[in-house]
C-alpha positions as CSV (number, residue, x, y, z in Angstrom):
1,M,21.2,36.8,-80.7
2,T,23.6,39.0,-83.7
3,D,23.5,38.3,-86.8
4,S,27.1,37.0,-86.8
5,N,25.9,34.4,-84.4
6,I,23.0,33.4,-87.0
7,A,25.2,33.2,-90.0
8,G,27.5,30.9,-87.7
9,I,25.3,28.7,-86.5
10,A,23.5,28.7,-90.5
11,E,26.6,27.8,-91.6
12,A,27.5,25.1,-89.0
13,D,24.0,23.6,-89.9
14,F,24.3,22.8,-93.6
15,G,28.7,22.2,-92.7
16,K,27.6,19.3,-91.0
17,A,25.4,17.8,-93.9
18,G,28.4,18.9,-96.4
19,V,27.0,22.0,-97.9
20,S,28.9,25.2,-98.0
21,F,28.0,28.7,-98.6
22,D,30.9,29.0,-101.3
23,N,29.6,31.6,-103.9
24,D,31.5,29.1,-106.2
25,R,28.7,26.4,-106.2
26,P,28.3,25.0,-109.8
27,I,24.9,25.2,-111.4
28,L,25.6,21.8,-112.9
29,V,28.2,18.9,-112.4
30,D,26.6,16.7,-115.4
31,S,23.7,16.8,-117.5
32,S,21.9,14.6,-115.0
33,D,21.4,17.8,-112.9
34,F,18.9,18.7,-115.4
35,L,16.5,16.5,-113.9
36,F,17.0,17.6,-110.4
37,Y,16.1,21.5,-111.5
38,A,12.9,20.1,-113.3
39,A,11.9,18.1,-110.4
40,L,12.2,21.5,-107.8
41,A,10.6,23.2,-111.1
42,M,7.6,20.5,-111.3
43,L,7.3,20.8,-107.5
44,P,4.0,23.1,-107.7
45,I,2.6,21.4,-110.6
46,D,1.1,18.3,-109.0
47,G,-2.9,17.8,-110.2
48,T,-2.8,17.7,-114.3
49,V,-3.5,15.1,-116.6
50,A,0.2,15.1,-117.4
51,G,1.5,13.5,-114.0
52,P,0.7,10.2,-113.6
53,Y,-1.4,8.8,-111.0
54,M,-0.8,8.4,-107.4
55,P,-3.8,8.7,-104.6
56,F,-5.7,12.0,-105.3
57,W,-3.1,13.7,-106.6
58,T,-0.7,13.4,-110.1
59,P,2.6,14.8,-109.2
60,L,5.7,14.9,-111.7
61,S,8.3,15.9,-109.4
62,P,8.5,12.2,-107.7
63,W,9.1,10.6,-111.2
64,L,11.7,13.2,-111.8
65,F,13.6,12.6,-108.7
66,M,13.4,8.8,-109.4
67,A,15.1,9.3,-112.7
68,Y,17.5,12.0,-111.0
69,A,18.8,9.0,-108.0
70,V,19.2,6.4,-111.1
71,A,20.9,8.4,-113.4
72,N,23.5,9.3,-110.3
73,W,23.1,5.4,-109.2
74,R,27.3,5.5,-108.6
75,L,26.4,8.1,-105.4
76,L,24.0,5.9,-104.3
77,P,26.5,3.7,-101.7
78,Q,27.5,7.2,-100.3
79,V,23.9,7.8,-99.9
80,W,23.1,4.5,-98.2
81,H,25.9,5.1,-95.5
82,R,24.5,8.1,-94.4
83,F,20.4,6.9,-94.7
84,R,20.6,3.1,-94.6
85,A,17.8,2.9,-92.0
86,F,15.4,5.0,-94.7
87,F,16.7,2.2,-97.2
88,L,15.3,-0.7,-95.6
89,F,12.3,0.5,-94.4
90,P,10.7,-0.1,-97.5
91,V,12.0,-3.4,-97.8
92,L,9.9,-4.3,-94.5
93,L,7.0,-2.7,-96.0
94,I,7.1,-4.8,-99.1
95,A,7.8,-7.9,-97.0
96,L,4.6,-7.3,-94.9
97,S,2.6,-6.4,-97.8
98,A,3.6,-10.1,-99.2
99,V,1.9,-12.1,-96.3
100,D,-0.7,-9.9,-96.9
101,W,-1.3,-10.3,-100.7
102,Y,-1.4,-14.1,-100.0
103,L,-3.5,-13.6,-96.6
104,V,-6.4,-11.2,-98.3
105,A,-5.7,-10.3,-102.1
106,F,-3.3,-8.9,-104.8
107,H,-4.5,-5.7,-106.7
108,R,-1.5,-5.4,-108.8
109,L,-1.8,-1.6,-110.0
110,P,-3.0,-0.5,-106.7
111,A,0.2,-2.5,-105.1
112,L,2.0,-0.7,-107.8
113,V,0.7,2.6,-107.2
114,S,1.5,2.3,-103.2
115,L,4.5,1.3,-103.0
116,A,5.8,3.8,-105.9
117,G,4.4,6.7,-102.9
118,V,7.0,5.0,-100.7
119,A,9.9,4.9,-103.7
120,G,8.9,8.2,-104.3
121,A,9.9,9.7,-100.8
122,L,12.9,7.9,-100.6
123,A,14.2,9.2,-104.2
124,C,13.2,12.8,-103.1
125,L,15.5,12.2,-100.0
126,C,18.4,10.4,-102.4
127,A,17.9,13.6,-104.8
128,L,18.1,16.0,-102.0
129,D,21.3,14.3,-100.6
130,M,22.9,14.0,-104.3
131,A,22.6,17.8,-105.1
132,L,23.3,18.9,-102.0
133,R,26.0,17.3,-100.4
134,I,27.8,15.3,-102.9
135,K,27.4,17.1,-106.0
136,R,27.2,20.2,-104.1
137,L,25.0,22.1,-106.3
138,S,24.2,25.6,-105.8
139,W,21.5,26.2,-103.5
140,R,20.9,29.6,-103.7
141,R,19.8,29.2,-107.4
142,M,18.0,26.3,-106.0
143,L,15.8,28.8,-103.8
144,D,15.8,31.1,-106.8
145,L,14.0,28.5,-109.0
146,L,11.9,27.6,-106.6
147,I,10.8,31.2,-105.7
148,L,10.1,31.8,-109.6
149,V,7.6,28.9,-110.1
150,Y,5.6,29.2,-106.9
151,W,4.8,32.8,-108.1
152,F,3.7,30.9,-111.6
153,A,1.4,29.0,-109.4
154,F,0.5,31.9,-107.7
155,A,-0.2,34.1,-111.1
156,V,-2.0,31.0,-112.8
157,G,-4.6,30.8,-109.5
158,V,-5.3,34.7,-110.2
159,V,-6.2,33.8,-113.6
160,Q,-8.2,31.4,-112.7
161,R,-10.4,33.5,-110.4
162,L,-10.5,36.3,-112.6
163,S,-11.9,33.4,-115.6
164,I,-14.5,32.1,-112.9
165,M,-15.4,36.2,-112.0
166,F,-15.7,37.1,-115.7
167,D,-16.6,34.2,-117.2
168,W,-14.0,33.5,-119.6
169,T,-14.9,30.3,-121.2
170,S,-12.5,29.4,-123.1
171,V,-9.6,29.8,-120.5
172,K,-12.3,28.1,-118.0
173,N,-12.3,25.2,-120.5
174,F,-8.1,25.2,-120.7
175,F,-8.3,24.3,-117.3
176,I,-10.7,22.2,-116.8
177,H,-9.1,20.2,-119.7
178,L,-5.7,20.8,-118.1
179,M,-6.3,19.7,-114.6
180,S,-7.0,15.7,-113.2
181,R,-9.4,16.8,-111.2
182,Q,-10.9,20.3,-112.0
183,Y,-12.7,22.6,-109.4
184,I,-13.0,26.2,-112.0
185,S,-16.6,25.2,-113.6
186,S,-19.6,25.5,-111.3
187,T,-21.1,22.0,-111.8
188,S,-17.7,19.9,-110.6
189,H,-18.7,17.2,-108.6
190,W,-15.8,18.3,-106.0
191,G,-16.9,21.3,-105.1
192,G,-16.4,24.1,-108.1
193,G,-15.6,27.9,-109.2
194,R,-12.8,28.0,-106.8
195,P,-8.7,28.9,-108.4
196,Q,-6.8,25.8,-107.4
197,F,-3.7,27.1,-109.0
198,L,-2.0,24.2,-110.5
199,F,-2.1,21.8,-106.8
200,A,-4.3,18.2,-107.3
201,E,-7.0,20.4,-105.4
202,P,-7.2,23.9,-103.3
203,S,-6.7,22.2,-99.9
204,Y,-3.3,20.6,-100.3
205,I,-1.8,25.0,-100.6
206,G,-0.5,24.6,-97.3
207,M,1.4,21.5,-97.8
208,H,3.1,23.1,-100.0
209,L,3.5,26.4,-98.2
210,F,4.2,25.2,-95.1
211,G,5.7,21.9,-95.5
212,V,8.4,23.0,-98.1
213,L,8.7,26.8,-98.4
214,L,8.7,27.7,-94.5
215,P,11.0,25.1,-93.4
216,L,13.4,26.3,-96.0
217,I,13.2,29.8,-94.7
218,W,14.4,28.3,-91.1
219,L,16.9,26.3,-93.4
220,V,18.6,29.5,-94.7
221,R,17.6,33.0,-93.1
222,G,20.7,32.7,-91.1
223,R,23.0,33.3,-94.0
224,D,20.8,34.4,-97.2
225,H,18.2,37.4,-95.6
226,K,17.1,38.3,-99.1
227,R,16.1,34.9,-100.3
228,A,14.7,34.0,-96.8
229,N,12.4,37.4,-97.0
230,Q,11.3,36.9,-100.6
231,L,10.1,33.0,-99.4
232,R,8.3,34.7,-96.8
233,V,6.7,37.4,-98.4
234,L,5.8,34.3,-101.6
235,I,4.5,32.3,-98.4
236,M,2.3,35.3,-97.1
237,V,0.7,36.6,-100.8
238,F,0.1,33.1,-101.5
239,A,-1.9,32.4,-98.7
240,A,-3.6,35.7,-97.8
241,G,-4.6,35.9,-102.2
242,S,-5.9,32.2,-101.7
243,V,-8.1,32.9,-98.9
244,L,-9.1,36.4,-100.6
245,M,-10.1,34.2,-103.8
246,G,-11.9,31.6,-102.1
247,A,-9.5,29.0,-102.6
248,G,-11.4,26.8,-99.3
249,V,-11.4,26.5,-95.9
250,R,-8.3,24.4,-95.5
251,I,-6.0,27.1,-96.2
252,I,-7.0,29.3,-93.4
253,L,-6.7,26.4,-90.9
254,D,-3.5,26.0,-92.1
255,S,-2.5,29.4,-92.3
256,I,-3.6,29.8,-88.7
257,I,-1.5,26.6,-87.3
258,A,1.5,27.5,-89.5
259,L,1.3,30.6,-88.0
260,V,1.0,29.3,-84.0
261,F,4.3,27.2,-85.3
262,V,5.8,30.3,-86.4
263,I,5.5,32.5,-83.1
264,I,6.7,29.5,-80.7
265,E,9.7,29.0,-83.0
266,M,10.6,32.8,-83.8
267,N,10.4,33.9,-80.1
268,S,12.6,33.9,-76.9
269,W,10.8,31.6,-74.4
270,H,14.0,32.1,-71.6
271,T,13.0,35.7,-71.1
272,W,10.1,37.3,-69.6
273,R,9.8,40.0,-72.6
274,G,10.0,37.4,-75.3
275,R,7.7,35.3,-73.5
276,L,4.7,38.3,-73.5
277,V,5.3,39.1,-77.1
278,A,4.8,35.4,-77.8
279,F,1.9,35.3,-76.0
280,G,0.5,38.2,-77.3
281,E,1.3,37.0,-80.8
282,L,-0.5,34.0,-80.4
283,V,-3.6,36.3,-78.5
284,V,-3.8,37.9,-81.7
285,T,-4.0,34.3,-83.7
286,V,-6.3,32.9,-81.7
287,G,-8.6,36.2,-82.3
288,L,-8.1,35.6,-86.0
289,G,-9.0,32.4,-85.7
290,A,-12.1,33.0,-84.1
291,C,-12.8,35.8,-86.4
292,S,-12.2,33.4,-89.5
293,V,-14.9,31.2,-87.9
294,A,-17.5,34.1,-87.6
295,V,-16.6,35.1,-91.2
296,N,-16.5,31.9,-93.1
297,H,-19.9,30.3,-93.4
298,R,-18.2,26.7,-93.5
299,L,-16.3,27.1,-90.9
300,S,-18.9,28.6,-89.0
301,S,-21.4,25.6,-89.8
302,I,-18.5,23.4,-88.8
303,A,-18.1,25.4,-85.4
304,E,-21.9,25.1,-85.2
305,L,-23.0,21.6,-86.3
306,G,-20.0,19.5,-86.0
307,F,-19.9,17.0,-89.0
308,D,-23.6,17.9,-90.2
309,G,-22.0,21.2,-90.6
310,D,-19.8,20.7,-94.2
311,G,-20.2,17.5,-96.4
312,S,-16.3,17.7,-97.4
313,F,-15.5,17.6,-93.1
314,Y,-18.0,14.9,-92.6
315,A,-16.0,12.5,-95.7
316,R,-12.7,13.0,-93.9
317,L,-14.1,11.2,-91.0
318,W,-16.1,8.2,-92.9
319,Q,-13.5,7.6,-95.4
320,S,-11.1,6.9,-92.4
321,L,-13.5,5.0,-90.6
322,G,-14.6,2.2,-92.9
323,P,-11.0,0.7,-93.5
324,G,-9.6,1.8,-90.3
325,A,-12.8,-0.4,-88.7
326,G,-11.6,-3.1,-90.8
327,A,-8.3,-3.6,-89.4
328,L,-9.5,-3.3,-86.1
329,K,-11.9,-6.1,-86.8
330,H,-9.2,-8.2,-87.5
331,P,-6.2,-8.4,-85.0
332,K,-4.2,-10.0,-87.7
333,Q,-4.4,-7.2,-89.8
334,L,-4.1,-4.8,-87.3
335,L,-0.4,-5.6,-86.8
336,L,0.1,-6.4,-90.1
337,G,-2.1,-4.4,-92.5
338,Y,-3.7,-5.2,-95.5
339,G,-0.9,-4.9,-98.2
340,A,-0.2,-2.1,-100.3
341,G,-3.2,-1.9,-103.2
342,N,-5.4,-3.4,-100.5
343,L,-7.2,-0.6,-99.1
344,S,-10.6,-1.6,-100.7
345,D,-10.7,-4.8,-99.4
346,A,-10.7,-3.0,-95.7
347,T,-13.0,-1.0,-96.7
348,H,-15.5,-3.4,-97.3
349,Q,-14.6,-5.9,-94.4
350,G,-15.2,-2.3,-92.0
351,A,-18.0,-0.9,-93.6
352,D,-21.1,-2.1,-91.8
353,A,-19.1,-1.4,-88.2
354,A,-18.6,1.9,-90.0
355,V,-22.1,2.2,-91.0
356,R,-23.1,1.5,-87.3
357,S,-20.8,3.8,-85.9
358,L,-22.0,7.0,-87.6
359,E,-25.3,6.0,-86.6
360,R,-24.8,5.6,-83.2
361,L,-23.4,8.9,-83.6
362,G,-26.1,10.5,-85.0
363,L,-24.9,11.1,-88.1
364,N,-26.3,10.3,-91.3
365,A,-24.8,7.4,-92.9
366,S,-26.8,7.0,-96.3
367,A,-23.9,8.4,-98.3
368,P,-21.2,6.5,-96.5
369,K,-22.9,3.2,-97.0
370,G,-23.2,4.1,-100.7
371,W,-19.8,4.7,-101.1
372,Y,-18.1,1.6,-98.7
373,A,-20.4,-0.9,-101.3
374,Q,-18.9,1.2,-104.5
375,V,-15.7,1.3,-103.6
376,T,-13.0,-0.9,-105.8
377,P,-9.1,-1.4,-105.5
378,A,-9.0,1.4,-108.6
379,N,-11.1,3.9,-107.1
380,M,-9.9,3.9,-103.3
381,F,-9.1,6.6,-101.5
382,T,-8.6,7.9,-98.1
383,M,-7.3,11.4,-98.0
384,S,-5.1,11.0,-94.9
385,A,-1.8,9.3,-95.3
386,Y,-2.3,8.1,-91.7
387,T,-5.2,5.9,-92.6
388,S,-3.7,4.7,-95.4
389,F,-0.3,3.8,-94.2
390,F,-1.7,2.1,-90.8
391,V,-4.5,0.1,-92.9
392,E,-2.0,-0.8,-95.8
393,F,1.2,-1.9,-93.5
394,G,-0.1,-2.2,-89.9
395,L,0.4,-1.4,-86.6
396,I,3.8,-2.7,-86.5
397,A,5.2,-1.0,-89.0
398,S,3.4,2.6,-88.0
399,V,5.4,2.3,-84.7
400,I,8.7,1.9,-86.2
401,L,8.0,4.8,-88.5
402,V,7.8,6.8,-85.6
403,V,10.2,5.4,-83.8
404,L,12.4,5.4,-86.7
405,V,12.2,9.4,-87.3
406,L,12.4,10.3,-83.9
407,W,15.3,8.3,-83.4
408,W,17.0,10.1,-86.7
409,I,16.7,13.3,-84.8
410,S,17.9,12.1,-82.0
411,H,20.7,10.4,-83.7
412,N,21.8,13.8,-85.5
413,H,21.3,15.6,-81.6
414,A,18.9,17.6,-83.4
415,W,16.2,18.4,-80.8
416,N,15.8,21.9,-80.5
417,K,13.1,24.5,-81.1
418,T,13.2,24.5,-84.6
419,T,13.2,21.1,-84.8
420,V,10.3,20.5,-82.5
421,C,8.0,22.7,-84.5
422,W,8.7,21.5,-87.9
423,L,8.1,18.0,-87.1
424,L,4.4,18.7,-85.2
425,L,3.6,20.9,-88.4
426,T,4.7,18.4,-90.5
427,I,2.6,15.5,-88.9
428,Y,-0.4,17.7,-89.0
429,L,-0.3,18.3,-92.6
430,Y,-0.4,14.9,-93.4
431,V,-3.6,14.6,-91.9
432,Q,-5.8,15.6,-94.6
433,F,-2.9,14.1,-97.2
434,E,-2.2,11.0,-98.5
435,G,0.5,11.0,-100.7
436,Y,3.3,8.9,-99.7
437,A,5.5,10.6,-101.8
438,F,5.0,14.2,-100.8
439,Y,8.2,16.4,-100.0
440,A,7.4,17.5,-96.6
441,L,9.0,14.4,-94.5
442,P,11.9,13.7,-96.9
443,L,13.0,17.2,-96.6
444,L,12.6,17.1,-92.9
445,L,14.4,13.9,-92.7
446,W,17.5,15.3,-95.0
447,A,17.5,18.6,-93.1
448,V,17.6,17.3,-89.7
449,A,21.4,15.8,-90.5
450,A,22.1,19.4,-90.5
451,V,21.4,20.7,-87.3
452,P,24.2,21.3,-85.1
453,R,24.6,20.0,-81.7
454,L,23.6,22.8,-80.0
455,K,24.0,23.2,-76.2
456,S,22.6,25.4,-74.3
457,K,21.9,25.9,-70.1
458,N,18.0,26.1,-71.4
459,G,18.3,22.3,-72.3
460,P,17.5,21.0,-75.7
461,F,14.5,23.4,-76.9
462,A,17.0,25.9,-76.8
463,V,16.5,29.0,-79.9
464,W,17.7,28.0,-83.2
465,C,18.4,30.7,-85.3
466,G,15.8,32.8,-83.5
């Protein structure tokens, strides 16, 4: 595919969404647009004491997106016309929760926090549509800002790593007090001695690199090679630097998984040469994964001992097993959920069954048992969006959400290789992240409306901009 063809496809992509590639697009239309740029600037800052609490992170951007949507309320009818199904879905969640609040319990603050996360996701979707499609702000300036702030976040991580290595007490103390849940000090309850950049925890690095920045490459590479390459360099340096600085194991896993999707997406599979190149690259990626397991102590321990090999890995299991077992024990709650803010009630009801299940698997259930007993509505978390959503809102809402996302992609005739890879990568990223308000899914939902109706003799999974 020639560069001119790629550019044409990319222009068609955004053209369908009402986004042009003119260089005279304004940076600002009115003063409210400062809120949008502030939200973009705060994207990598989601773990400081400055942000209001959401489950296991303290972001600022969702609140700024909300403020931007409210400030531009006159544009909401246009956004409603485009995304009405996603406006109605939170109404369903509130209706289901109202029933559960009557049947189970009503914890005001946890319920508000949970629904605020849902509102944050919708606000991100609204803000993107208002800024890019309706007000037609300069997407190039947006990319420049994002590249700048993520480089700044990486530089912060480098400083944190140096402060740990050389015991710069004043620098470490600054970040210890700045971060809501700090991983800097060696005595950190969460596993210290690691740079966390400005994220709520080091394991969220991949959410940003591969849930936000990588999709932006797919969206703009056909028109702006310079900024696409800048994003590529940023992602590679950030990921490699995080691994070398010992930020954790999830960035290793996330990078390998993302690399697999990148290889699948970028190669042409309808020629023998393309298949051979892709197969060779996948083999190398598998080799890198095997080397990572062999070299990294935590990964090798997990590979050898399973859940017994790593406490954090094990915690991901039992933190979800408790509330999940509660839902499975009660058919009504299985269908309708426990309601927004009622994860702790589900955990208490499922604790005994979860402990027995862990013991039958030969696992030490003492830590899970103690955690289940002390958990409250205020300190409950699951570390998985799927567990939280399924338990809070039930099987019915979960199925409706899946159908809604798949229908939206089909409605916009957006089924192609890039969309499939993007969707699967997004699904993977939320497995170990429970923040409803994170930006990966809203970005995907907004962007699929910009994918052209590609027709190819190779079917719906034809190469897009590849």
